[in-house]
Backbone as JSON, one array per atom type, in Angstrom:
{
  "sequence": "MKTIRTFVREYRATCVCAALGAAFYVLSLAFDIDIFEATLELLQKHEHVEADEIVLAAVMLAGGLLADLVRIRRRRDHELEVQRQRLRVLKATMRTVQDIVNNALNGLVLMRLEGESGKPLDRESLRLMDSIIYETSQKLKELGDLDDTPEKEIDSGITVIDVGRAAKNAQP",
  "N": [[16.2, -62.12, 103.68], [16.54, -59.39, 103.94], [17.72, -59.26, 106.45], [20.23, -60.39, 106.02], [21.36, -58.53, 104.31], [21.38, -56.33, 106.05], [23.15, -57.31, 108.0], [25.5, -57.56, 106.47], [25.94, -54.86, 105.85], [26.4, -53.82, 108.42], [28.62, -55.26, 109.3], [30.82, -54.96, 107.48], [33.68, -55.0, 107.27], [34.28, -57.43, 108.52], [32.98, -59.21, 106.81], [34.42, -58.74, 104.43], [36.97, -59.56, 105.22], [36.41, -62.25, 105.77], [35.71, -63.1, 103.21], [38.16, -62.64, 101.88], [39.77, -64.43, 103.33], [38.54, -66.84, 102.63], [39.08, -66.76, 99.91], [41.91, -66.86, 99.92], [42.19, -69.42, 100.97], [40.97, -71.04, 99.0], [42.63, -70.42, 96.82], [45.06, -71.39, 97.82], [44.5, -74.11, 97.91], [43.98, -74.61, 95.22], [46.4, -73.98, 93.91], [48.22, -75.35, 95.34], [49.68, -74.11, 97.45], [51.08, -73.1, 100.48], [50.22, -70.53, 102.22], [50.68, -69.48, 104.78], [53.01, -70.83, 105.64], [54.73, -69.92, 103.64], [54.82, -67.23, 104.25], [56.0, -67.34, 106.79], [58.5, -68.43, 106.08], [59.47, -66.32, 104.52], [59.68, -64.33, 106.47], [61.59, -65.51, 108.17], [63.73, -65.66, 106.45], [64.4, -63.02, 106.09], [65.14, -62.19, 108.6], [67.32, -60.86, 109.56], [66.92, -58.19, 109.0], [65.04, -57.51, 110.75], [62.33, -58.03, 110.07], [60.09, -59.15, 111.21], [59.36, -57.45, 113.3], [58.69, -55.23, 111.83], [56.48, -56.18, 110.45], [54.79, -56.68, 112.62], [54.49, -54.03, 113.55], [53.2, -52.98, 111.3], [50.82, -54.44, 111.34], [49.75, -53.54, 113.76], [49.47, -50.84, 113.12], [47.59, -51.05, 111.06], [45.45, -52.07, 112.53], [44.94, -49.9, 114.25], [44.3, -47.95, 112.36], [42.01, -49.1, 111.28], [40.34, -49.04, 113.55], [40.15, -46.26, 113.91], [38.89, -45.52, 111.51], [36.43, -46.79, 111.82], [35.46, -45.44, 114.08], [35.32, -42.8, 113.07], [33.42, -43.17, 111.05], [31.17, -43.95, 112.54], [30.76, -41.61, 114.05], [30.21, -39.8, 111.98], [27.88, -40.97, 110.93], [26.23, -40.67, 113.17], [26.12, -37.86, 113.32], [24.82, -37.33, 110.9], [22.35, -38.54, 111.42], [21.45, -36.95, 113.54], [21.16, -34.53, 112.15], [19.14, -35.29, 110.35], [17.04, -35.75, 112.17], [16.77, -33.18, 113.26], [15.92, -31.78, 110.99], [13.51, -33.1, 110.51], [12.05, -32.35, 112.83], [12.06, -29.59, 112.46], [10.54, -29.38, 110.11], [8.09, -30.41, 111.05], [7.53, -28.46, 112.95], [7.27, -26.17, 111.35], [5.05, -26.92, 109.8], [3.17, -27.03, 111.82], [3.1, -24.34, 112.66], [2.16, -23.21, 110.28], [-0.36, -24.42, 110.21], [-1.59, -23.32, 112.52], [-1.51, -20.53, 111.95], [-2.86, -20.45, 109.48], [-5.42, -21.34, 110.27], [-6.15, -19.17, 111.85], [-6.12, -17.12, 109.94], [-8.18, -17.96, 108.25], [-10.39, -17.55, 109.92], [-10.21, -14.75, 110.17], [-10.64, -13.99, 107.55], [-13.34, -14.52, 107.28], [-14.31, -12.52, 108.94], [-13.55, -10.32, 107.44], [-15.1, -10.66, 105.13], [-17.6, -10.22, 106.25], [-17.26, -7.56, 106.99], [-17.0, -6.36, 104.5], [-19.51, -6.34, 103.56], [-20.7, -3.94, 103.91], [-21.96, -3.03, 106.18], [-21.18, -2.06, 109.55], [-18.99, -3.94, 111.76], [-20.4, -5.97, 114.25], [-20.5, -6.12, 117.9], [-20.12, -8.77, 118.74], [-18.8, -9.96, 116.58], [-16.42, -8.5, 116.64], [-15.47, -9.34, 119.14], [-15.09, -12.03, 118.53], [-13.06, -11.8, 116.61], [-11.01, -10.7, 118.2], [-10.71, -12.86, 119.9], [-9.8, -14.84, 118.13], [-7.31, -13.75, 117.42], [-6.05, -13.66, 119.95], [-6.08, -16.42, 120.71], [-4.5, -17.47, 118.66], [-2.03, -16.18, 119.12], [-1.48, -17.23, 121.64], [-1.24, -19.99, 121.1], [0.99, -19.96, 119.39], [2.87, -18.93, 121.18], [2.92, -21.0, 123.08], [3.95, -22.99, 121.45], [6.49, -21.95, 120.97], [7.56, -22.13, 123.51], [7.96, -24.79, 124.09], [9.35, -27.7, 125.63], [9.47, -30.22, 124.86], [8.74, -32.22, 122.0], [6.18, -33.58, 121.12], [4.65, -35.48, 118.59], [2.05, -35.62, 116.1], [0.21, -37.28, 113.59], [-1.4, -35.71, 111.0], [-2.27, -36.16, 108.5], [-1.7, -38.54, 105.9], [1.63, -39.08, 106.1], [2.09, -36.44, 106.84], [3.23, -34.67, 109.45], [2.74, -33.02, 112.51], [3.46, -30.9, 115.34], [2.16, -31.76, 118.43], [0.82, -29.5, 120.12], [-1.04, -29.11, 122.18], [-0.9, -31.53, 123.7], [1.75, -31.4, 124.49], [1.73, -29.11, 126.06], [0.09, -29.96, 128.14], [1.68, -31.98, 129.23], [3.76, -30.45, 130.16], [2.76, -29.01, 132.28], [2.86, -28.84, 135.84]],
  "CA": [[17.08, -61.43, 102.75], [16.84, -58.08, 104.5], [18.62, -59.41, 107.58], [21.57, -60.63, 105.49], [21.82, -57.23, 103.82], [21.68, -55.53, 107.23], [24.36, -57.87, 108.59], [26.64, -57.19, 105.62], [26.19, -53.43, 106.03], [26.95, -53.56, 109.75], [29.89, -55.96, 109.49], [31.51, -54.96, 106.19], [35.07, -55.42, 107.4], [34.27, -58.85, 108.83], [32.61, -59.92, 105.58], [35.54, -58.64, 103.49], [38.03, -60.43, 105.72], [35.97, -63.63, 105.57], [35.82, -63.38, 101.77], [39.59, -62.76, 101.57], [40.24, -65.69, 103.91], [38.05, -67.93, 101.78], [39.82, -66.69, 98.64], [43.24, -67.4, 100.18], [42.07, -70.86, 101.15], [40.7, -71.65, 97.69], [43.85, -70.29, 96.01], [46.09, -72.3, 98.33], [44.13, -75.46, 97.48], [44.07, -74.7, 93.77], [47.78, -73.9, 93.45], [49.03, -76.12, 96.29], [50.58, -73.17, 98.11], [50.75, -72.85, 101.88], [50.51, -69.1, 102.38], [51.22, -69.25, 106.11], [54.41, -71.28, 105.65], [55.49, -69.03, 102.77], [55.01, -65.99, 105.0], [57.0, -67.64, 107.82], [59.8, -68.55, 105.42], [59.88, -64.97, 104.14], [60.1, -63.63, 107.68], [62.85, -66.1, 108.65], [64.76, -65.33, 105.48], [64.77, -61.63, 106.28], [65.22, -61.94, 110.04], [68.41, -59.94, 109.86], [66.43, -56.81, 108.91], [63.98, -57.41, 111.75], [61.07, -57.93, 109.34], [58.96, -59.51, 112.06], [58.94, -56.25, 114.01], [58.03, -54.37, 110.84], [55.15, -56.76, 110.22], [54.01, -56.41, 113.83], [54.14, -52.61, 113.52], [52.21, -52.79, 110.23], [49.54, -55.0, 111.82], [49.23, -52.61, 114.77], [49.05, -49.64, 112.4], [46.34, -51.39, 110.37], [44.4, -52.14, 113.55], [44.62, -48.54, 114.68], [43.62, -47.3, 111.25], [40.65, -49.66, 111.22], [39.57, -48.5, 114.68], [39.86, -44.85, 113.61], [37.88, -45.44, 110.45], [35.14, -47.17, 112.41], [35.03, -44.34, 114.94], [34.94, -41.68, 112.2], [32.16, -43.5, 110.38], [30.08, -43.89, 113.53], [30.51, -40.21, 114.36], [29.54, -39.2, 110.81], [26.51, -41.5, 110.9], [25.5, -40.03, 114.25], [25.87, -36.47, 112.93], [23.78, -37.35, 109.86], [21.08, -38.85, 112.06], [21.05, -35.74, 114.27], [20.68, -33.58, 111.15], [17.83, -35.78, 109.87], [16.05, -35.51, 113.22], [16.54, -31.74, 113.33], [15.12, -31.4, 109.82], [12.16, -33.63, 110.74], [11.41, -31.5, 113.83], [11.84, -28.29, 111.83], [9.4, -29.51, 109.19], [6.89, -30.54, 111.87], [7.28, -27.15, 113.56], [6.76, -25.27, 110.31], [3.68, -27.34, 109.48], [2.33, -26.63, 112.96], [2.93, -22.89, 112.57], [1.27, -22.97, 109.14], [-1.7, -24.83, 110.6], [-2.12, -22.33, 113.47], [-1.71, -19.25, 111.26], [-3.92, -20.61, 108.48], [-6.7, -21.36, 110.97], [-6.45, -17.78, 112.24], [-6.42, -16.35, 108.72], [-9.52, -18.34, 107.79], [-11.35, -16.83, 110.77], [-10.16, -13.33, 109.84], [-11.26, -13.82, 106.23], [-14.79, -14.45, 107.53], [-14.56, -11.16, 109.46], [-13.41, -9.39, 106.31], [-16.3, -10.79, 104.3], [-18.68, -9.55, 106.96], [-16.99, -6.13, 106.92], [-17.18, -5.9, 103.13], [-20.93, -6.28, 103.24], [-21.11, -2.55, 103.98], [-22.39, -2.63, 107.52], [-20.08, -2.17, 110.52], [-18.93, -5.19, 112.51], [-21.05, -5.88, 115.56], [-19.61, -6.43, 119.04], [-19.84, -10.21, 118.76], [-17.77, -10.21, 115.55], [-15.16, -7.94, 117.15], [-15.01, -10.26, 120.19], [-14.6, -13.23, 117.86], [-11.78, -11.45, 116.01], [-10.05, -10.61, 119.31], [-10.51, -14.22, 120.37], [-8.95, -15.51, 117.14], [-5.95, -13.19, 117.55], [-5.52, -14.09, 121.23], [-5.81, -17.87, 120.66], [-3.35, -17.7, 117.77], [-0.81, -15.76, 119.8], [-1.24, -18.19, 122.73], [-0.74, -21.24, 120.52], [2.36, -19.72, 118.92], [3.72, -18.8, 122.37], [3.1, -22.35, 123.62], [4.86, -23.69, 120.55], [7.83, -21.43, 121.2], [8.02, -22.46, 124.86], [7.97, -26.24, 124.29], [10.56, -28.41, 126.01], [9.31, -31.53, 124.26], [8.05, -32.07, 120.71], [5.35, -34.73, 120.76], [4.13, -35.3, 117.24], [0.87, -36.36, 115.69], [0.05, -37.3, 112.14], [-2.71, -35.16, 110.65], [-2.6, -36.73, 107.21], [-0.69, -39.55, 105.6], [2.95, -38.52, 105.86], [2.21, -35.07, 107.32], [3.36, -34.7, 110.9], [2.81, -31.73, 113.18], [3.73, -30.99, 116.77], [0.94, -31.76, 119.22], [1.03, -28.44, 121.1], [-1.92, -29.35, 123.31], [-0.36, -32.61, 124.53], [3.01, -30.92, 125.06], [1.39, -28.16, 127.13], [-0.42, -30.76, 129.27], [2.82, -32.67, 129.84], [4.64, -29.46, 130.79], [2.15, -28.5, 133.51], [3.22, -29.66, 137.0]],
  "C": [[17.51, -60.08, 103.33], [17.81, -58.2, 105.66], [20.05, -59.67, 107.12], [22.16, -59.32, 105.01], [22.19, -56.33, 105.0], [22.97, -56.0, 107.89], [25.59, -57.45, 107.79], [26.97, -55.71, 105.76], [26.86, -53.15, 107.37], [28.35, -54.13, 109.92], [30.64, -56.09, 108.16], [32.92, -55.51, 106.3], [35.16, -56.91, 107.69], [33.96, -59.66, 107.58], [33.74, -59.88, 104.55], [36.67, -59.56, 103.92], [37.67, -61.91, 105.54], [36.08, -64.02, 104.1], [37.28, -63.52, 101.36], [40.17, -64.07, 102.12], [39.8, -66.88, 103.08], [38.8, -67.94, 100.45], [41.23, -67.23, 98.81], [43.21, -68.91, 100.3], [41.86, -71.57, 99.81], [41.94, -71.58, 96.8], [44.95, -71.23, 96.49], [45.78, -73.74, 97.95], [44.35, -75.62, 95.98], [45.52, -74.75, 93.28], [48.76, -74.63, 94.37], [50.11, -75.25, 96.93], [50.12, -73.03, 99.56], [51.18, -71.42, 102.2], [51.14, -68.81, 103.73], [52.7, -69.64, 106.17], [55.27, -70.38, 104.77], [55.76, -67.71, 103.49], [56.06, -66.2, 106.09], [58.4, -67.76, 107.21], [60.34, -67.18, 105.03], [60.38, -64.2, 105.34], [61.42, -64.18, 108.21], [64.01, -65.75, 107.74], [65.29, -63.91, 105.69], [64.82, -61.24, 107.76], [66.3, -60.92, 110.36], [67.99, -58.47, 109.74], [65.26, -56.57, 109.86], [62.61, -57.23, 111.1], [59.87, -58.28, 110.22], [58.46, -58.32, 112.86], [58.22, -55.28, 113.08], [56.62, -54.88, 110.57], [54.26, -56.5, 111.42], [53.57, -54.95, 113.87], [53.08, -52.34, 112.46], [50.84, -53.31, 110.66], [48.92, -54.06, 112.86], [48.73, -51.33, 114.12], [47.72, -49.9, 111.69], [45.19, -51.48, 111.36], [43.97, -50.77, 114.03], [43.86, -47.78, 113.61], [42.18, -47.8, 111.14], [39.79, -49.1, 112.35], [39.2, -47.04, 114.44], [38.78, -44.71, 112.55], [36.49, -45.81, 110.96], [34.59, -46.03, 113.26], [34.56, -43.14, 114.12], [33.6, -41.95, 111.52], [30.98, -43.42, 111.34], [29.73, -42.45, 113.88], [29.78, -39.52, 113.21], [28.09, -39.68, 110.71], [25.65, -40.86, 111.98], [25.15, -38.58, 113.9], [24.79, -36.39, 111.85], [22.41, -37.64, 110.46], [20.56, -37.65, 112.84], [20.5, -34.71, 113.29], [19.32, -33.99, 110.6], [16.73, -35.51, 110.89], [15.74, -34.02, 113.35], [15.65, -31.28, 112.18], [13.68, -31.89, 109.99], [11.4, -32.76, 111.73], [11.12, -30.12, 113.25], [10.63, -28.33, 110.91], [8.09, -29.62, 109.98], [6.53, -29.21, 112.51], [6.69, -26.2, 112.52], [5.33, -25.64, 109.9], [2.72, -26.93, 110.59], [2.06, -25.13, 112.91], [1.98, -22.55, 111.42], [-0.17, -23.32, 109.5], [-2.34, -23.78, 111.52], [-2.44, -21.02, 112.75], [-2.81, -19.35, 110.23], [-5.31, -20.68, 109.12], [-7.12, -19.95, 111.37], [-6.84, -16.95, 111.01], [-7.8, -16.7, 108.17], [-10.6, -17.63, 108.61], [-11.39, -15.35, 110.43], [-10.75, -13.05, 108.46], [-12.78, -13.74, 106.38], [-15.16, -13.07, 108.06], [-14.5, -10.14, 108.32], [-14.64, -9.45, 105.41], [-17.5, -10.09, 104.95], [-18.51, -8.03, 106.88], [-17.21, -5.57, 105.52], [-18.66, -5.8, 102.74], [-21.49, -4.86, 103.36], [-21.59, -2.11, 105.34], [-21.24, -2.84, 108.51], [-20.15, -3.5, 111.27], [-19.61, -5.0, 113.87], [-20.08, -6.32, 116.66], [-19.22, -7.91, 119.08], [-18.75, -10.56, 117.75], [-16.42, -9.67, 116.01], [-14.59, -8.81, 118.26], [-14.43, -11.54, 119.58], [-13.24, -12.97, 117.23], [-10.7, -11.33, 117.09], [-9.7, -12.0, 119.84], [-9.58, -15.0, 119.42], [-7.51, -15.05, 117.29], [-5.31, -13.68, 118.85], [-5.16, -15.58, 121.21], [-4.6, -18.18, 119.79], [-2.05, -17.32, 118.46], [-0.47, -16.72, 120.94], [-0.66, -19.49, 122.19], [0.69, -21.09, 120.03], [3.33, -19.57, 120.09], [3.98, -20.17, 122.98], [4.08, -23.14, 122.76], [6.29, -23.24, 120.77], [8.41, -21.82, 122.54], [8.14, -23.97, 125.12], [9.35, -26.75, 124.71], [10.6, -29.79, 125.37], [8.56, -31.33, 122.94], [7.26, -33.33, 120.38], [4.69, -34.46, 119.41], [2.85, -36.09, 117.06], [0.76, -36.25, 114.18], [-1.34, -36.8, 111.8], [-3.19, -35.65, 109.3], [-1.51, -37.74, 106.9], [0.64, -38.88, 105.24], [3.14, -37.1, 106.35], [2.14, -35.09, 108.84], [3.45, -33.28, 111.42], [3.11, -31.96, 114.65], [2.4, -30.87, 117.5], [1.12, -30.77, 120.38], [0.18, -28.67, 122.36], [-1.38, -30.42, 124.25], [0.94, -32.16, 125.2], [2.74, -29.96, 126.21], [0.86, -28.91, 128.35], [0.71, -31.46, 130.0], [3.73, -31.71, 130.59], [4.08, -28.93, 132.1], [2.49, -29.41, 134.67], [2.02, -30.31, 137.64]]
}
């Protein structure tokens, strides 16, 4: 069923023309009319006004119009797909930035809790805080310098950019 629906979507003009052709055939059988002969008679009857050239021009115009409409639709579909992909990458990037920054903030909150206890932070805590800040800035820099955006799913439906894999692929 899905393949028929896909075929009809892809070949709308062909399906419409096939349906019209079938309708003309059924109508010609039902009313005993030969549409082709009637069209030929009409063209021969009006030969003095060069109706056949007008019909030929109309058919060529219709063909050109159909080709233009197909081209315009394909271009619009392509532009929509590009926009969808850009939005998907933007969302993945923003989730990645949120993940990196939230991890850093969680580490800094632990430092704050230790500092609120009333005693000064020891050297190990200060080194850990410096490490958190440095790692966060490095990850954000790597994210900003990416040439590729490999993605990984961290939860059902939530995609982030795999900065580590991208950095490995970028190294010569």
